[in-house]
Backbone and ligand atoms as CSV (ligand in chain L), in Angstrom:
chain,resi,resn,atom,element,x,y,z
A,1,UNK,N,N,116.842,90.331,121.980
A,1,UNK,CA,C,115.486,90.878,121.794
A,1,UNK,C,C,114.691,89.983,120.861
A,2,UNK,N,N,113.401,89.980,121.143
A,2,UNK,CA,C,112.483,89.161,120.368
A,2,UNK,C,C,111.189,89.954,120.206
A,3,UNK,N,N,110.601,89.891,119.025
A,3,UNK,CA,C,109.348,90.607,118.778
A,3,UNK,C,C,108.208,89.631,118.553
A,4,UNK,N,N,107.050,89.943,119.100
A,4,UNK,CA,C,105.862,89.150,118.832
A,4,UNK,C,C,104.913,89.980,117.974
A,5,UNK,N,N,104.558,89.423,116.815
A,5,UNK,CA,C,103.618,90.084,115.916
A,5,UNK,C,C,102.364,89.220,115.827
A,6,UNK,N,N,101.298,89.802,115.339
A,6,UNK,CA,C,100.068,89.025,115.164
A,6,UNK,C,C,98.859,89.906,115.322
A,7,UNK,N,N,97.738,89.395,114.853
A,7,UNK,CA,C,96.505,90.175,114.844
A,7,UNK,C,C,95.997,90.390,116.277
A,8,UNK,N,N,95.007,91.280,116.392
A,8,UNK,CA,C,94.337,91.486,117.675
A,8,UNK,C,C,93.833,90.136,118.205
A,9,UNK,N,N,94.078,89.872,119.468
A,9,UNK,CA,C,93.589,88.630,120.063
A,9,UNK,C,C,94.507,87.436,119.864
A,10,UNK,N,N,95.665,87.655,119.267
A,10,UNK,CA,C,96.557,86.510,119.002
A,10,UNK,C,C,97.366,86.117,120.240
A,11,UNK,N,N,97.313,86.939,121.279
A,11,UNK,CA,C,97.977,86.562,122.534
A,11,UNK,C,C,99.342,87.196,122.733
A,12,UNK,N,N,99.622,88.287,122.021
A,12,UNK,CA,C,100.955,88.893,122.090
A,12,UNK,C,C,101.320,89.288,123.525
A,13,UNK,N,N,100.388,89.909,124.214
A,13,UNK,CA,C,100.676,90.389,125.568
A,13,UNK,C,C,100.768,89.222,126.553
A,14,UNK,N,N,99.817,88.324,126.492
A,14,UNK,CA,C,99.789,87.186,127.425
A,14,UNK,C,C,101.027,86.317,127.238
A,15,UNK,N,N,101.296,85.958,125.996
A,15,UNK,CA,C,102.417,85.061,125.720
A,15,UNK,C,C,103.746,85.789,125.948
A,16,UNK,N,N,103.783,87.055,125.567
A,16,UNK,CA,C,105.002,87.841,125.767
A,16,UNK,C,C,105.368,87.951,127.238
A,17,UNK,N,N,104.373,88.159,128.085
A,17,UNK,CA,C,104.616,88.272,129.520
A,17,UNK,C,C,105.192,86.966,130.066
A,18,UNK,N,N,104.572,85.859,129.692
A,18,UNK,CA,C,105.030,84.540,130.158
A,18,UNK,C,C,106.416,84.202,129.625
A,19,UNK,N,N,106.607,84.498,128.348
A,19,UNK,CA,C,107.885,84.182,127.706
A,19,UNK,C,C,109.019,84.979,128.365
A,20,UNK,N,N,108.760,86.259,128.612
A,20,UNK,CA,C,109.783,87.102,129.233
A,20,UNK,C,C,110.128,86.572,130.622
A,21,UNK,N,N,109.098,86.137,131.333
A,21,UNK,CA,C,109.337,85.600,132.675
A,21,UNK,C,C,110.247,84.373,132.602
A,22,UNK,N,N,109.965,83.513,131.648
A,22,UNK,CA,C,110.776,82.282,131.494
A,22,UNK,C,C,112.224,82.598,131.139
A,23,UNK,N,N,112.396,83.635,130.343
A,23,UNK,CA,C,113.745,83.979,129.886
A,23,UNK,C,C,114.482,84.886,130.871
A,24,UNK,N,N,113.734,85.385,131.857
A,24,UNK,CA,C,114.245,86.423,132.763
A,24,UNK,C,C,114.644,87.661,131.960
A,25,UNK,N,N,113.832,87.975,130.952
A,25,UNK,CA,C,113.985,89.197,130.170
A,25,UNK,C,C,112.878,90.164,130.577
A,26,UNK,N,N,112.996,91.404,130.174
A,26,UNK,CA,C,111.953,92.381,130.439
A,26,UNK,C,C,110.895,92.280,129.350
A,27,UNK,N,N,109.640,92.468,129.744
A,27,UNK,CA,C,108.558,92.486,128.761
A,27,UNK,C,C,108.172,93.930,128.479
A,28,UNK,N,N,108.077,94.259,127.203
A,28,UNK,CA,C,107.641,95.606,126.805
A,28,UNK,C,C,106.470,95.459,125.844
A,29,UNK,N,N,105.402,96.204,126.139
A,29,UNK,CA,C,104.224,96.187,125.270
A,29,UNK,C,C,104.204,97.510,124.496
A,30,UNK,N,N,104.306,97.426,123.180
A,30,UNK,CA,C,104.386,98.663,122.389
A,30,UNK,C,C,103.148,99.547,122.603
A,31,UNK,N,N,101.991,98.909,122.787
A,31,UNK,CA,C,100.770,99.687,123.050
A,31,UNK,C,C,100.931,100.562,124.306
A,32,UNK,N,N,101.603,100.022,125.329
A,32,UNK,CA,C,101.830,100.815,126.557
A,32,UNK,C,C,102.764,101.992,126.280
A,33,UNK,N,N,103.797,101.735,125.471
A,33,UNK,CA,C,104.736,102.813,125.133
A,33,UNK,C,C,104.007,103.934,124.387
A,34,UNK,N,N,103.111,103.523,123.488
A,34,UNK,CA,C,102.347,104.497,122.699
A,34,UNK,C,C,101.460,105.339,123.623
A,35,UNK,N,N,100.782,104.668,124.545
A,35,UNK,CA,C,99.894,105.391,125.467
A,35,UNK,C,C,100.688,106.367,126.336
A,36,UNK,N,N,101.848,105.924,126.799
A,36,UNK,CA,C,102.681,106.808,127.625
A,36,UNK,C,C,103.173,108.002,126.821
A,37,UNK,N,N,103.590,107.734,125.593
A,37,UNK,CA,C,104.121,108.826,124.762
A,37,UNK,C,C,103.043,109.854,124.454
A,38,UNK,N,N,101.821,109.368,124.206
A,38,UNK,CA,C,100.727,110.276,123.827
A,38,UNK,C,C,100.044,110.883,125.047
A,39,UNK,N,N,100.208,110.227,126.189
A,39,UNK,CA,C,99.480,110.669,127.382
A,39,UNK,C,C,97.991,110.417,127.247
A,40,UNK,N,N,97.637,109.463,126.412
A,40,UNK,CA,C,96.221,109.134,126.156
A,40,UNK,C,C,96.085,107.625,126.023
A,41,UNK,N,N,94.892,107.103,126.308
A,41,UNK,CA,C,94.634,105.692,126.043
A,41,UNK,C,C,94.448,105.498,124.539
A,42,UNK,N,N,94.655,104.278,124.079
A,42,UNK,CA,C,94.603,104.041,122.637
A,42,UNK,C,C,93.269,104.475,121.992
A,43,UNK,N,N,92.118,104.152,122.581
A,43,UNK,CA,C,90.868,104.609,121.932
A,43,UNK,C,C,90.807,106.132,121.806
A,44,UNK,N,N,91.379,106.817,122.812
A,44,UNK,CA,C,91.371,108.290,122.758
A,44,UNK,C,C,92.303,108.814,121.666
A,45,UNK,N,N,93.403,108.115,121.468
A,45,UNK,CA,C,94.322,108.553,120.394
A,45,UNK,C,C,93.582,108.465,119.054
A,46,UNK,N,N,92.896,107.359,118.846
A,46,UNK,CA,C,92.151,107.197,117.584
A,46,UNK,C,C,91.063,108.265,117.458
A,47,UNK,N,N,90.332,108.501,118.554
A,47,UNK,CA,C,89.210,109.461,118.512
A,47,UNK,C,C,89.688,110.889,118.308
A,48,UNK,N,N,90.689,111.266,119.083
A,48,UNK,CA,C,91.083,112.689,119.084
A,48,UNK,C,C,92.091,113.026,117.997
A,49,UNK,N,N,93.008,112.094,117.732
A,49,UNK,CA,C,94.094,112.415,116.802
A,49,UNK,C,C,93.950,111.703,115.461
A,50,UNK,N,N,93.216,110.591,115.447
A,50,UNK,CA,C,93.021,109.834,114.208
A,50,UNK,C,C,94.056,108.733,114.029
A,51,UNK,N,N,93.744,107.795,113.126
A,51,UNK,CA,C,94.639,106.646,112.949
A,51,UNK,C,C,96.009,107.027,112.378
A,52,UNK,N,N,96.090,107.966,111.402
A,52,UNK,CA,C,97.436,108.292,110.894
A,52,UNK,C,C,98.370,108.792,112.003
A,53,UNK,N,N,97.833,109.582,112.923
A,53,UNK,CA,C,98.665,110.067,114.031
A,53,UNK,C,C,99.059,108.899,114.931
A,54,UNK,N,N,98.108,107.987,115.159
A,54,UNK,CA,C,98.424,106.800,115.951
A,54,UNK,C,C,99.589,106.031,115.313
A,55,UNK,N,N,99.516,105.856,113.990
A,55,UNK,CA,C,100.566,105.076,113.292
A,55,UNK,C,C,101.922,105.765,113.386
A,56,UNK,N,N,101.902,107.084,113.381
A,56,UNK,CA,C,103.149,107.841,113.504
A,56,UNK,C,C,103.771,107.626,114.881
A,57,UNK,N,N,102.923,107.710,115.918
A,57,UNK,CA,C,103.430,107.507,117.286
A,57,UNK,C,C,103.942,106.074,117.434
A,58,UNK,N,N,103.196,105.149,116.845
A,58,UNK,CA,C,103.571,103.722,116.898
A,58,UNK,C,C,104.961,103.508,116.268
A,59,UNK,N,N,105.159,104.084,115.087
A,59,UNK,CA,C,106.447,103.923,114.394
A,59,UNK,C,C,107.568,104.578,115.196
A,60,UNK,N,N,107.287,105.756,115.758
A,60,UNK,CA,C,108.302,106.450,116.568
A,60,UNK,C,C,108.681,105.615,117.786
A,61,UNK,N,N,107.669,105.041,118.427
A,61,UNK,CA,C,107.937,104.266,119.645
A,61,UNK,C,C,108.651,102.959,119.339
A,62,UNK,N,N,108.357,102.381,118.182
A,62,UNK,CA,C,109.078,101.167,117.787
A,62,UNK,C,C,110.565,101.494,117.615
A,63,UNK,N,N,110.814,102.568,116.922
A,63,UNK,CA,C,112.193,102.992,116.677
A,63,UNK,C,C,112.893,103.340,118.003
A,64,UNK,N,N,112.186,104.049,118.864
A,64,UNK,CA,C,112.779,104.458,120.146
A,64,UNK,C,C,113.057,103.236,121.025
A,65,UNK,N,N,112.158,102.263,120.994
A,65,UNK,CA,C,112.347,101.054,121.811
A,65,UNK,C,C,113.572,100.288,121.328
A,66,UNK,N,N,113.690,100.145,120.023
A,66,UNK,CA,C,114.877,99.465,119.480
A,66,UNK,C,C,116.143,100.242,119.798
A,67,UNK,N,N,116.040,101.550,119.737
A,67,UNK,CA,C,117.198,102.395,120.049
A,67,UNK,C,C,117.700,102.127,121.459
A,68,UNK,N,N,116.753,102.029,122.412
A,68,UNK,CA,C,117.148,101.766,123.807
A,68,UNK,C,C,117.747,100.373,123.955
A,69,UNK,N,N,117.127,99.410,123.272
A,69,UNK,CA,C,117.630,98.031,123.345
A,69,UNK,C,C,119.089,97.969,122.918
A,70,UNK,N,N,119.396,98.657,121.827
A,70,UNK,CA,C,120.765,98.587,121.317
A,70,UNK,C,C,121.717,99.446,122.141
A,71,UNK,N,N,121.197,100.585,122.586
A,71,UNK,CA,C,122.065,101.475,123.351
A,71,UNK,C,C,122.466,100.850,124.685
A,72,UNK,N,N,121.493,100.222,125.354
A,72,UNK,CA,C,121.762,99.699,126.698
A,72,UNK,C,C,121.913,98.179,126.718
A,73,UNK,N,N,121.950,97.590,125.530
A,73,UNK,CA,C,122.123,96.138,125.414
A,73,UNK,C,C,121.072,95.380,126.231
A,74,UNK,N,N,119.824,95.837,126.132
A,74,UNK,CA,C,118.733,95.235,126.903
A,74,UNK,C,C,118.257,93.939,126.263
A,75,UNK,N,N,117.770,93.042,127.110
A,75,UNK,CA,C,117.115,91.832,126.615
A,75,UNK,C,C,115.622,91.976,126.874
A,76,UNK,N,N,114.862,92.156,125.834
A,76,UNK,CA,C,113.416,92.341,126.022
A,76,UNK,C,C,112.622,91.461,125.058
A,77,UNK,N,N,111.424,91.121,125.519
A,77,UNK,CA,C,110.410,90.572,124.626
A,77,UNK,C,C,109.477,91.741,124.335
A,78,UNK,N,N,109.338,92.087,123.061
A,78,UNK,CA,C,108.492,93.222,122.678
A,78,UNK,C,C,107.236,92.718,121.987
A,79,UNK,N,N,106.076,93.021,122.592
A,79,UNK,CA,C,104.805,92.727,121.933
A,79,UNK,C,C,104.449,93.927,121.065
A,80,UNK,N,N,104.344,93.709,119.777
A,80,UNK,CA,C,103.925,94.781,118.874
A,80,UNK,C,C,102.417,94.973,119.013
A,81,UNK,N,N,101.889,96.073,118.471
A,81,UNK,CA,C,100.440,96.210,118.347
A,81,UNK,C,C,99.997,95.352,117.159
A,82,UNK,N,N,98.700,95.112,117.078
A,82,UNK,CA,C,98.186,94.241,116.019
A,82,UNK,C,C,98.484,94.742,114.614
A,83,UNK,N,N,98.625,96.067,114.482
A,83,UNK,CA,C,98.836,96.621,113.151
A,83,UNK,C,C,100.277,96.987,112.858
A,84,UNK,N,N,101.124,96.915,113.886
A,84,UNK,CA,C,102.500,97.430,113.737
A,84,UNK,C,C,103.248,96.769,112.576
A,85,UNK,N,N,103.183,95.455,112.561
A,85,UNK,CA,C,103.986,94.712,111.582
A,85,UNK,C,C,103.368,94.793,110.181
A,86,UNK,N,N,102.130,95.256,110.114
A,86,UNK,CA,C,101.451,95.368,108.822
A,86,UNK,C,C,101.652,96.748,108.190
A,87,UNK,N,N,102.379,97.630,108.883
A,87,UNK,CA,C,102.637,98.951,108.303
A,87,UNK,C,C,103.774,98.859,107.290
A,88,UNK,N,N,103.677,99.695,106.275
A,88,UNK,CA,C,104.685,99.644,105.212
A,88,UNK,C,C,106.078,99.847,105.796
A,89,UNK,N,N,106.976,98.948,105.442
A,89,UNK,CA,C,108.371,99.078,105.856
A,89,UNK,C,C,108.706,98.413,107.184
A,90,UNK,N,N,107.681,98.035,107.966
A,90,UNK,CA,C,107.972,97.481,109.299
A,90,UNK,C,C,108.710,96.139,109.228
A,91,UNK,N,N,108.264,95.190,108.395
A,91,UNK,CA,C,109.017,93.919,108.339
A,91,UNK,C,C,110.466,94.136,107.912
A,92,UNK,N,N,110.660,95.024,106.958
A,92,UNK,CA,C,112.019,95.288,106.466
A,92,UNK,C,C,112.868,95.942,107.561
A,93,UNK,N,N,112.250,96.864,108.279
A,93,UNK,CA,C,112.959,97.575,109.349
A,93,UNK,C,C,113.451,96.593,110.412
A,94,UNK,N,N,112.568,95.684,110.829
A,94,UNK,CA,C,112.945,94.733,111.877
A,94,UNK,C,C,113.950,93.709,111.367
A,95,UNK,N,N,113.783,93.333,110.104
A,95,UNK,CA,C,114.743,92.376,109.526
A,95,UNK,C,C,116.126,93.004,109.451
A,96,UNK,N,N,116.170,94.250,108.997
A,96,UNK,CA,C,117.462,94.946,108.888
A,96,UNK,C,C,118.115,95.084,110.258
A,97,UNK,N,N,117.274,95.174,111.298
A,97,UNK,CA,C,117.808,95.307,112.649
A,97,UNK,C,C,118.277,93.966,113.206
A,98,UNK,N,N,117.959,92.885,112.511
A,98,UNK,CA,C,118.347,91.560,112.993
A,98,UNK,C,C,117.496,91.073,114.145
A,99,UNK,N,N,116.291,91.640,114.275
A,99,UNK,CA,C,115.411,91.262,115.383
A,99,UNK,C,C,114.541,90.079,114.956
A,100,UNK,N,N,114.591,88.963,115.681
A,100,UNK,CA,C,113.723,87.845,115.331
A,100,UNK,C,C,112.256,88.204,115.597
A,101,UNK,N,N,111.400,87.919,114.628
A,101,UNK,CA,C,109.963,88.211,114.774
A,101,UNK,C,C,109.189,86.903,114.721
A,102,UNK,N,N,108.342,86.718,115.711
A,102,UNK,CA,C,107.481,85.536,115.743
A,102,UNK,C,C,106.057,85.984,115.477
A,103,UNK,N,N,105.450,85.402,114.475
A,103,UNK,CA,C,104.036,85.660,114.196
A,103,UNK,C,C,103.209,84.664,115.004
A,104,UNK,N,N,102.396,85.201,115.897
A,104,UNK,CA,C,101.459,84.358,116.656
A,104,UNK,C,C,100.203,84.232,115.812
A,105,UNK,N,N,100.014,83.073,115.270
A,105,UNK,CA,C,98.935,82.844,114.312
A,105,UNK,C,C,97.825,82.007,114.945
A,106,UNK,N,N,96.604,82.504,114.808
A,106,UNK,CA,C,95.432,81.747,115.261
A,106,UNK,C,C,94.351,81.888,114.198
A,107,UNK,N,N,93.473,80.901,114.079
A,107,UNK,CA,C,92.367,81.040,113.135
A,107,UNK,C,C,91.528,82.276,113.473
A,108,UNK,N,N,90.984,82.895,112.449
A,108,UNK,CA,C,90.246,84.151,112.674
A,108,UNK,C,C,89.065,83.949,113.629
A,109,UNK,N,N,88.490,82.766,113.645
A,109,UNK,CA,C,87.380,82.495,114.577
A,109,UNK,C,C,87.843,82.613,116.035
A,110,UNK,N,N,89.054,82.112,116.276
A,110,UNK,CA,C,89.606,82.181,117.636
A,110,UNK,C,C,89.875,83.642,118.007
A,111,UNK,N,N,90.436,84.386,117.072
A,111,UNK,CA,C,90.737,85.810,117.315
A,111,UNK,C,C,89.443,86.577,117.612
A,112,UNK,N,N,88.439,86.294,116.815
A,112,UNK,CA,C,87.143,86.954,116.989
A,112,UNK,C,C,86.571,86.667,118.367
A,113,UNK,N,N,86.579,85.393,118.733
A,113,UNK,CA,C,86.004,85.002,120.024
A,113,UNK,C,C,86.732,85.709,121.155
A,114,UNK,N,N,88.034,85.847,121.037
A,114,UNK,CA,C,88.807,86.497,122.111
A,114,UNK,C,C,88.519,87.994,122.176
A,115,UNK,N,N,88.375,88.616,121.010
A,115,UNK,CA,C,88.214,90.076,120.989
A,115,UNK,C,C,86.787,90.523,121.309
A,116,UNK,N,N,85.832,89.634,121.072
A,116,UNK,CA,C,84.420,89.946,121.346
A,116,UNK,C,C,84.213,90.422,122.782
A,117,UNK,N,N,84.964,89.789,123.695
A,117,UNK,CA,C,84.696,90.025,125.115
A,117,UNK,C,C,85.549,91.163,125.675
A,118,UNK,N,N,86.370,91.765,124.824
A,118,UNK,CA,C,87.269,92.800,125.340
A,118,UNK,C,C,86.965,94.161,124.717
A,119,UNK,N,N,87.144,95.194,125.495
A,119,UNK,CA,C,86.910,96.540,124.967
A,119,UNK,C,C,88.268,97.226,124.750
A,120,UNK,N,N,88.213,98.439,124.231
A,120,UNK,CA,C,89.442,99.230,124.117
A,120,UNK,C,C,90.194,98.993,122.826
A,121,UNK,N,N,89.551,98.341,121.855
A,121,UNK,CA,C,90.222,98.148,120.560
A,121,UNK,C,C,89.428,98.893,119.486
A,122,UNK,N,N,89.907,100.081,119.141
A,122,UNK,CA,C,89.129,100.895,118.191
A,122,UNK,C,C,88.969,100.239,116.828
A,123,UNK,N,N,89.853,99.325,116.461
A,123,UNK,CA,C,89.715,98.702,115.143
A,123,UNK,C,C,88.896,97.415,115.189
A,124,UNK,N,N,88.348,97.111,116.350
A,124,UNK,CA,C,87.404,95.993,116.408
A,124,UNK,C,C,85.987,96.580,116.410
A,125,UNK,N,N,85.415,96.671,115.221
A,125,UNK,CA,C,84.096,97.300,115.112
A,125,UNK,C,C,83.016,96.244,115.003
A,126,UNK,N,N,83.167,95.368,114.032
A,126,UNK,CA,C,82.188,94.300,113.832
A,126,UNK,C,C,82.896,93.124,113.176
A,127,UNK,N,N,82.165,92.016,113.107
A,127,UNK,CA,C,82.801,90.788,112.638
A,127,UNK,C,C,83.313,90.905,111.204
A,128,UNK,N,N,82.505,91.518,110.330
A,128,UNK,CA,C,82.931,91.489,108.921
A,128,UNK,C,C,84.150,92.382,108.689
A,129,UNK,N,N,84.195,93.555,109.328
A,129,UNK,CA,C,85.379,94.406,109.119
A,129,UNK,C,C,86.614,93.766,109.767
A,130,UNK,N,N,86.397,93.042,110.840
A,130,UNK,CA,C,87.494,92.331,111.518
A,130,UNK,C,C,88.086,91.285,110.582
A,131,UNK,N,N,87.196,90.544,109.914
A,131,UNK,CA,C,87.662,89.505,108.974
A,131,UNK,C,C,88.395,90.126,107.785
A,132,UNK,N,N,87.868,91.239,107.298
A,132,UNK,CA,C,88.498,91.897,106.142
A,132,UNK,C,C,89.906,92.379,106.514
A,133,UNK,N,N,90.004,93.027,107.670
A,133,UNK,CA,C,91.306,93.548,108.104
A,133,UNK,C,C,92.300,92.397,108.316
A,134,UNK,N,N,91.814,91.323,108.887
A,134,UNK,CA,C,92.674,90.154,109.115
A,134,UNK,C,C,93.212,89.626,107.780
A,135,UNK,N,N,92.323,89.489,106.814
A,135,UNK,CA,C,92.735,88.975,105.495
A,135,UNK,C,C,93.735,89.928,104.838
A,136,UNK,N,N,93.493,91.232,104.998
A,136,UNK,CA,C,94.406,92.231,104.402
A,136,UNK,C,C,95.803,92.132,105.003
A,137,UNK,N,N,95.848,91.818,106.284
A,137,UNK,CA,C,97.142,91.830,106.971
A,137,UNK,C,C,97.909,90.523,106.889
A,138,UNK,N,N,97.231,89.450,106.520
A,138,UNK,CA,C,97.911,88.147,106.491
A,138,UNK,C,C,99.229,88.162,105.709
A,139,UNK,N,N,99.255,88.763,104.513
A,139,UNK,CA,C,100.524,88.746,103.760
A,139,UNK,C,C,101.670,89.427,104.515
A,140,UNK,N,N,101.338,90.399,105.349
A,140,UNK,CA,C,102.400,91.039,106.149
A,140,UNK,C,C,102.901,90.083,107.222
A,141,UNK,N,N,101.981,89.490,107.979
A,141,UNK,CA,C,102.403,88.579,109.053
A,141,UNK,C,C,103.218,87.416,108.485
A,142,UNK,N,N,102.858,87.015,107.278
A,142,UNK,CA,C,103.563,85.876,106.662
A,142,UNK,C,C,105.035,86.191,106.388
A,143,UNK,N,N,105.395,87.450,106.457
A,143,UNK,CA,C,106.803,87.798,106.245
A,143,UNK,C,C,107.670,87.534,107.473
A,144,UNK,N,N,107.014,87.269,108.615
A,144,UNK,CA,C,107.800,86.993,109.830
A,144,UNK,C,C,108.591,85.709,109.627
A,145,UNK,N,N,109.777,85.668,110.204
A,145,UNK,CA,C,110.607,84.482,109.956
A,145,UNK,C,C,110.146,83.264,110.740
A,146,UNK,N,N,109.374,83.488,111.793
A,146,UNK,CA,C,108.858,82.361,112.575
A,146,UNK,C,C,107.337,82.479,112.701
A,147,UNK,N,N,106.662,81.350,112.625
A,147,UNK,CA,C,105.207,81.320,112.837
A,147,UNK,C,C,104.912,80.267,113.898
A,148,UNK,N,N,104.158,80.670,114.895
A,148,UNK,CA,C,103.781,79.721,115.948
A,148,UNK,C,C,102.269,79.791,116.104
A,149,UNK,N,N,101.648,78.635,116.172
A,149,UNK,CA,C,100.202,78.576,116.381
A,149,UNK,C,C,99.900,79.019,117.809
A,150,UNK,N,N,99.085,80.054,117.946
A,150,UNK,CA,C,98.813,80.584,119.288
A,150,UNK,C,C,97.370,80.352,119.703
A,151,UNK,N,N,96.734,79.349,119.104
A,151,UNK,CA,C,95.337,79.113,119.480
A,151,UNK,C,C,95.224,78.239,120.730
A,152,UNK,N,N,96.308,77.588,121.103
A,152,UNK,CA,C,96.265,76.732,122.295
A,152,UNK,C,C,96.523,77.510,123.576
A,153,UNK,N,N,96.767,76.785,124.660
A,153,UNK,CA,C,96.951,77.486,125.930
A,153,UNK,C,C,98.319,78.189,125.949
A,154,UNK,N,N,98.396,79.355,126.593
A,154,UNK,CA,C,99.595,80.190,126.528
A,154,UNK,C,C,100.873,79.479,126.967
A,155,UNK,N,N,100.785,78.648,128.002
A,155,UNK,CA,C,102.001,77.973,128.471
A,155,UNK,C,C,102.554,77.051,127.375
A,156,UNK,N,N,101.660,76.407,126.657
A,156,UNK,CA,C,102.080,75.524,125.566
A,156,UNK,C,C,102.712,76.311,124.425
A,157,UNK,N,N,102.173,77.487,124.158
A,157,UNK,CA,C,102.724,78.331,123.089
A,157,UNK,C,C,104.136,78.785,123.473
A,158,UNK,N,N,104.305,79.159,124.723
A,158,UNK,CA,C,105.627,79.585,125.204
A,158,UNK,C,C,106.619,78.420,125.096
A,159,UNK,N,N,106.174,77.245,125.495
A,159,UNK,CA,C,107.050,76.065,125.411
A,159,UNK,C,C,107.453,75.805,123.961
A,160,UNK,N,N,106.511,75.983,123.058
A,160,UNK,CA,C,106.796,75.775,121.633
A,160,UNK,C,C,107.854,76.788,121.152
A,161,UNK,N,N,107.681,78.037,121.545
A,161,UNK,CA,C,108.650,79.071,121.138
A,161,UNK,C,C,110.049,78.719,121.663
A,162,UNK,N,N,110.099,78.326,122.933
A,162,UNK,CA,C,111.408,78.007,123.521
A,162,UNK,C,C,112.032,76.790,122.866
A,163,UNK,N,N,111.197,75.830,122.476
A,163,UNK,CA,C,111.732,74.597,121.870
A,163,UNK,C,C,112.289,74.839,120.465
A,164,UNK,N,N,111.870,75.946,119.843
A,164,UNK,CA,C,112.360,76.228,118.485
A,164,UNK,C,C,113.799,76.758,118.463
A,165,UNK,N,N,114.293,77.134,119.619
A,165,UNK,CA,C,115.663,77.658,119.666
A,165,UNK,C,C,115.793,79.046,119.047
A,166,UNK,N,N,114.682,79.747,118.963
A,166,UNK,CA,C,114.704,81.071,118.326
A,166,UNK,C,C,115.544,82.049,119.144
A,167,UNK,N,N,115.427,81.915,120.447
A,167,UNK,CA,C,116.105,82.863,121.321
A,167,UNK,C,C,117.613,82.691,121.231
A,168,UNK,N,N,118.060,81.443,121.327
A,168,UNK,CA,C,119.495,81.187,121.244
A,168,UNK,C,C,120.031,81.599,119.874
A,169,UNK,N,N,119.219,81.330,118.843
A,169,UNK,CA,C,119.672,81.622,117.490
A,169,UNK,C,C,119.727,83.114,117.214
A,170,UNK,N,N,118.714,83.842,117.738
A,170,UNK,CA,C,118.644,85.250,117.353
A,170,UNK,C,C,118.960,86.192,118.484
A,171,UNK,N,N,119.027,85.637,119.684
A,171,UNK,CA,C,119.205,86.360,120.954
A,171,UNK,C,C,119.566,87.823,120.872
A,172,UNK,N,N,120.787,88.115,121.146
A,172,UNK,CA,C,121.185,89.523,121.207
A,172,UNK,C,C,122.146,89.867,120.089
A,173,UNK,N,N,121.963,89.219,118.987
A,173,UNK,CA,C,122.922,89.437,117.917
A,173,UNK,C,C,122.460,90.478,116.909
A,174,UNK,N,N,121.447,91.204,117.286
A,174,UNK,CA,C,120.944,92.210,116.370
A,174,UNK,C,C,122.003,93.292,116.185
A,175,UNK,N,N,121.955,93.949,115.059
A,175,UNK,CA,C,123.089,94.800,114.718
A,175,UNK,C,C,122.668,96.133,114.104
A,176,UNK,N,N,121.503,96.563,114.476
A,176,UNK,CA,C,120.978,97.771,113.828
A,176,UNK,C,C,121.645,99.046,114.356
A,177,UNK,N,N,121.791,99.974,113.467
A,177,UNK,CA,C,122.158,101.324,113.910
A,177,UNK,C,C,120.896,102.158,113.736
A,178,UNK,N,N,120.286,102.540,114.821
A,178,UNK,CA,C,119.076,103.350,114.718
A,178,UNK,C,C,119.376,104.786,115.100
A,179,UNK,N,N,118.491,105.651,114.667
A,179,UNK,CA,C,118.678,107.048,115.044
A,179,UNK,C,C,118.530,107.144,116.557
A,180,UNK,N,N,119.072,108.190,117.116
A,180,UNK,CA,C,118.960,108.359,118.556
A,180,UNK,C,C,117.490,108.408,118.937
A,181,UNK,N,N,117.053,107.654,119.983
A,181,UNK,CA,C,115.641,107.700,120.346
A,181,UNK,C,C,115.231,109.107,120.774
A,182,UNK,N,N,113.980,109.429,120.511
A,182,UNK,CA,C,113.473,110.740,120.907
A,182,UNK,C,C,113.415,110.807,122.434
A,183,UNK,N,N,113.763,111.946,123.002
A,183,UNK,CA,C,113.719,112.015,124.463
A,183,UNK,C,C,112.264,111.918,124.979
L,1,S3P,C1,C,95.624,97.693,116.554
L,1,S3P,C2,C,95.796,96.750,117.546
L,1,S3P,C3,C,95.957,97.097,118.953
L,1,S3P,C4,C,96.416,98.550,119.131
L,1,S3P,C5,C,95.546,99.459,118.328
L,1,S3P,C6,C,95.578,99.150,116.832
L,1,S3P,C7,C,95.518,97.235,115.153
L,1,S3P,O1,O,96.908,96.228,119.531
L,1,S3P,O2,O,97.762,98.716,118.741
L,1,S3P,O3,O,94.247,99.349,118.832
L,1,S3P,O4,O,95.754,98.043,114.228
L,1,S3P,O5,O,95.214,96.032,114.929
L,1,S3P,P1,P,96.513,94.742,120.039
L,1,S3P,O6,O,96.694,93.801,118.904
L,1,S3P,O7,O,97.517,94.503,121.126
L,1,S3P,O8,O,95.107,94.793,120.520
């Protein structure tokens, strides 16, 4: 298993999909798991339930996803949400699980340009709040054991990840004991 962390627009889904294809692993997007669990789209979760409830579902789904990975010995590339790795305890939780985390890092200008044209991100309100949130989260992303520049084309980013030997080094050697996933 491998986790992709990074801010909104860093390419977690695009790169994760390509990377999983190259590895012949399954791709899992935590945002999709959250939407399925809540039965709502992400903007609706924020509107109707609020961000604290969103974070709770996010943490539950992260734990449940890891639980399945370990229970069924699955090989997956997991794209986290933009805020997942910045939540208190998340870096420690993934480290304790032995899951390699790659921070997809791009300059904030690149992230902004990518997010400007996309809808469905409740935490993308305006440029200044986007920059503030990015700056607040940087110290969390910096805790990831691997950092890859994701401002270039996705195929090149995937090639860079594969050339680092992260998969062979961290592959399926994770050793976490997680609580039983919620049904
Ligand atoms: C969020 C990022 C989103 C999604 C939710 C909250 C964040 O994921 O989880 O809107 O806190 O930055 P993406 O980074 O995949 O857009």
